[in-house]
C-alpha positions as CSV (number, residue, x, y, z in Angstrom):
1,M,-18.5,-7.5,-59.0
2,S,-16.8,-10.8,-59.4
3,S,-19.2,-12.5,-57.0
4,A,-22.2,-12.5,-59.4
5,G,-21.5,-16.1,-60.4
6,H,-21.5,-17.2,-56.7
7,V,-24.8,-15.4,-56.0
8,F,-26.4,-16.9,-59.1
9,D,-25.1,-20.4,-58.0
10,M,-26.6,-19.8,-54.5
11,I,-30.0,-18.8,-55.9
12,R,-30.0,-21.8,-58.2
13,R,-29.2,-24.1,-55.2
14,L,-32.0,-22.6,-53.1
15,R,-34.5,-23.1,-55.9
16,G,-33.4,-26.7,-56.3
17,N,-33.6,-27.4,-52.6
18,R,-37.1,-25.8,-52.4
19,A,-38.3,-28.0,-55.2
20,Q,-37.0,-31.2,-53.4
21,L,-38.9,-30.5,-50.1
22,T,-41.1,-33.3,-48.9
23,S,-44.1,-31.0,-48.8
24,N,-43.8,-30.4,-52.6
25,K,-43.9,-34.1,-53.5
26,E,-47.0,-35.6,-55.0
27,G,-47.4,-38.3,-52.4
28,F,-47.4,-35.8,-49.6
29,R,-49.8,-33.5,-51.3
30,D,-52.4,-36.2,-51.7
31,N,-52.6,-36.6,-47.9
32,I,-53.1,-32.9,-47.1
33,E,-56.4,-31.2,-47.0
34,I,-56.4,-27.4,-46.8
35,K,-59.5,-26.1,-45.0
36,E,-58.4,-22.6,-44.2
37,K,-55.9,-20.3,-45.6
38,R,-53.3,-20.9,-43.0
39,R,-54.1,-24.4,-41.7
40,T,-53.4,-27.8,-43.3
41,F,-54.8,-31.0,-42.0
42,V,-53.2,-34.4,-42.7
43,R,-55.5,-37.3,-43.5
44,F,-54.4,-40.6,-41.9
45,K,-55.3,-44.1,-43.1
46,K,-58.1,-45.8,-41.2
47,I,-57.1,-49.2,-39.9
48,S,-58.7,-51.7,-37.5
49,K,-57.6,-52.2,-34.0
50,E,-56.3,-55.7,-34.9
51,E,-54.1,-54.2,-37.6
52,M,-52.9,-51.5,-35.3
53,K,-51.9,-54.1,-32.7
54,E,-50.1,-56.1,-35.3
55,V,-48.2,-53.0,-36.5
56,K,-47.3,-52.1,-33.0
57,E,-46.1,-55.6,-32.2
58,N,-44.0,-55.6,-35.4
59,I,-42.3,-52.4,-34.3
60,R,-41.8,-53.6,-30.8
61,S,-40.2,-56.9,-32.0
62,K,-37.9,-55.0,-34.3
63,A,-36.8,-52.8,-31.4
64,R,-36.2,-55.8,-29.2
65,R,-34.1,-57.5,-31.9
66,E,-32.1,-54.4,-32.4
67,K,-31.4,-54.1,-28.6
68,R,-30.4,-57.7,-28.4
69,R,-28.0,-57.3,-31.4
70,Y,-26.5,-54.2,-29.7
71,Y,-26.2,-56.1,-26.4
72,I,-24.5,-59.1,-28.0
73,A,-22.1,-56.9,-30.0
74,S,-21.2,-55.0,-26.9
75,V,-20.4,-58.2,-24.9
76,V,-18.4,-59.6,-27.8
77,V,-16.3,-56.4,-28.2
78,S,-15.8,-56.2,-24.5
79,V,-14.6,-59.8,-24.3
80,I,-12.2,-59.3,-27.2
81,L,-10.8,-56.1,-25.5
82,I,-10.4,-57.9,-22.2
83,V,-8.6,-60.8,-23.8
84,T,-6.4,-58.5,-25.8
85,M,-5.4,-56.5,-22.8
86,I,-4.6,-59.7,-20.9
87,F,-2.5,-60.8,-23.8
88,I,-0.7,-57.5,-24.0
89,L,0.1,-57.2,-20.3
90,R,1.7,-60.6,-20.1
């Protein structure tokens, strides 16, 4: 009997979460086309092959930079740990 407040709170949270779903947002709804009762189709932007190559190259260059940063950070941390261990063991 005393759990009615908890149940009401749970129902309120479920409604709030349902309202915040990506599929309920305006920008998402604009890109969906419903042709049948159970199927939805997403419309993608049409871009030229040159633009697609440029986008792919940007993504690849960002990935390369991220890998390079990770590699440099790993080397720096490793060197610091090795120097620290040598200093401690003396």
